[in-house]
Residue, then its C-alpha position, 0 to 999 in steps of 0.5 A: m100856580t100863575n102861568t102868564v105866559p103864553p105856551r106858543i110864547a114860552s117855547i120859543l122862549i125856552n127852546a131859543l136860549k136854551g139853543g143860545v139864540v135870542p128869541r125875537v118875542g116874549l122878550e118882556y117876559i126875562t128882561v132884567g137889568r140894563a135900564q140905563e141903557i135901554a133910558a137912554i136909547l128910549h131918548d134916542i128914539d123919542l127924537i127920531a119920533d120928533g124928527g131928528a136921528s141917532f147911532r149908536f155902537i152896542v159892545g158887549k162880548y159875545g154872550s154879554g147880551k147885546s143881540f137881547l137888547l136889540q131885540t128888546i129894542r126892536n119889540y119895543v119900537t115896533a109896538k110904537g109906531f115905528a117901522v124896524v130893518d134889522a140884519d147881522l153881517s157876514p161874509e156876504r152882507r156886509f157895508a161895501g164890498t166887491k161883489g154885491q156886499g153891500l146890496a146884499t146887507y140892504k136886502e135884508l135888511l128889507q126883507n125883515l122890514s117888520t111893524k106892529s102888524k106884521p112883526d117877524g118882516g117881509a111889511l112893505p106889501l103891506i105897509l104900500e096898501k095900508w097907507i094907499s088905503g089911508i089917503q082912500a079913507s082921507v079923501k072918502a071922509q074929506t069928499d064926495l066925490d066917487g068913481e072916476a073924481f074919487d080916483k083921480q083925488v086919491e092920485k092926486q095926495i099920492y102924488e104929494t106924497a111922492s113928489s115930496l121924496e124928490g128932493m131926495v139924492n134917488g128921490f125921483e126914481f123912488a117917487k116914480a116907484i110908488a106912483l107905479y105901485w099905485q097903478a097896479y094896485k087900482d088895476d089890480d095888476t099883480a104881475m106889476k105891484s110884484n115887479v115894484l116891490r122887486w124893485f123897491r129890494g133891490e131885486y133887478v139885477t140891471r138898469r136894462d131890466a128895470k126900464a123894460d118891465l117898470g120904465i125906472n132907469f135905475t136900481v138900487t147898487d153897493e153905492t146908492w142902497y144907504d141912500f134908500l134907506k134915507i128916502l125910506a125912512a121918509f116915506l113911512v114918516g109920510a106913511g104914517y109912521k113915526g120913522l125907521i130904526v136900523l139895527i144891525d148885529e156882528l159888526v166882528n164881521i167887518f173886523k175880519i176882512p182881511n183885506s184893509i182897504t176893504r176894511a176901510n170902506n166898510y168904516e168910510k159907510i160907517l162913517t157917512m152913516y155917523n156923519d149924516v145923523l150929527q150934522g141933520k142930513a139924517k131924518h126920521i131913522g136911528f141905527l143901533m149897530g152891534g160888536t164886541p170891545q175887539c171890533i171896534e177898539d182894535k187901532y189895527k183892523g177894529v173901527f179905531s183903525y178909521e182914524a175918523l171914527r176913531s176922533r168922533l168915537s173914542e171916550g175922554h177922560f173921565a168916563t169909567d165903568d163906574l161912571k159912564d156917559l150913556s149920551a155918548p155914541i157908544i154904549r159899553l154893556q157890563m155882563l149883568t150882575q151876580e143878583e139880576m141872573y139870579v132874578l132871571v134864572e128865577k123867571l125861567r123856572d116859572i116859565h120852563a113850569g108853566l110851559h110844562n105844567y108843573e109846579p116849579t121844585l127849584k127853590h130860592e136855595e137852589l138857584l144860589y147854589f146853581l149861580t154859586v157853581e156857575y160863578n165859581r167855574v176856573g176862569a169863570q170871572t174872565h170868561i163866564t157870560p149870560r148866555e152860558i148860565i141860561r144854556d146851562f140853567i134851562e138844561l138843569t130845569g130840564i133835567i130835573h123836570q124829567n129825573p125828579h128823584k134827582t137832586v141839584a147837588e146830584i146833577l152839578g155834583s157833589n163835589s162841584f164846589e170842590m172842583a171850582k175852589g179847591g175845597l169847600t166845607d158846608e160852611d163855606i157853600h152857606a156863605d157862598f149863598v149869603e153873597f148871592e141874597l137879593 
């Protein structure tokens, strides 16, 4: 057996999926389906690299693959030279709030800032120092200067990049912080570098503290954090990246806010982002937001309860489940087909076997047997999700590996079909298998 998945990655995949969460690495080994949706998003990515912007909602039921798709895109774009920030919303993290919830979201996004060379977050210091090193290398390649003259030329280029940001909202303060970081870098002033990073990450509580430490009479706040994301995107392009992708999951936490005015304030912030994208006010930045159908479509508490968003996002009269307009701002995820689920469990079988160094024992017919049982549960047509099937299958492979004397039929229960369908013969079971043939 050839194991193409490194053991470390295989372990992360199996353990994360068994726990019902989306792994942050190795998704390329288990991605099936979603070709059209991924192609549409990758088209957006190309536009962002060319200086455009995009905004999409990824909508699907719990367990349908929203988070999986977001993480797949995250891994792809970092490999292509983008920076990515991501956050899950929660009662403490929103787009706007009276207790700093918007700033909390910004802090989470910056904490999770990732690049190809720093894929697990915390990339801001690396980005700044890589940018300074790149300017130093450029000056060295273009001139024979050294010593103080060299430093002055580097500083001149750094200020040129910073000054290009000053025309943006809050750009002057951002540019000043960049210049301070360069000075601290040149002087090897660790304390100053730390303070500048704190400022970028929104960790200064008051302007007075920022003024005392940095001479900057400004801090990131609930009202200004989105403007800072736009400035960050512009800076990242100047630092050699293709743009910034913002991934925000769990929009349902906005839907759950009991106060209607607070919900409206959050939807107003989404509207601002959406309008900026459509009107060309945002550049080199893309937004992908994951939510359930209810948190989007509910007319009383969902995104569609905010009339300005509903009128912009509602579909026309011709789109259906079978005829989707993937250029629309809402991408709706359908459940994976039975054929796609077969391919997925086959991949997981081989990854599990490779991780534990044994030959796969589950054969074609047994995979079909498992899927038939899953899809014929009571209520499966409306409630079963890929997450549940994956979790059940990984449990099954573990039990089979640890109990080789047991068969799949014994583990699933000899009456599993009868319980689901009210009594089936062997011929019925064989007929169900045929439905899954690829």
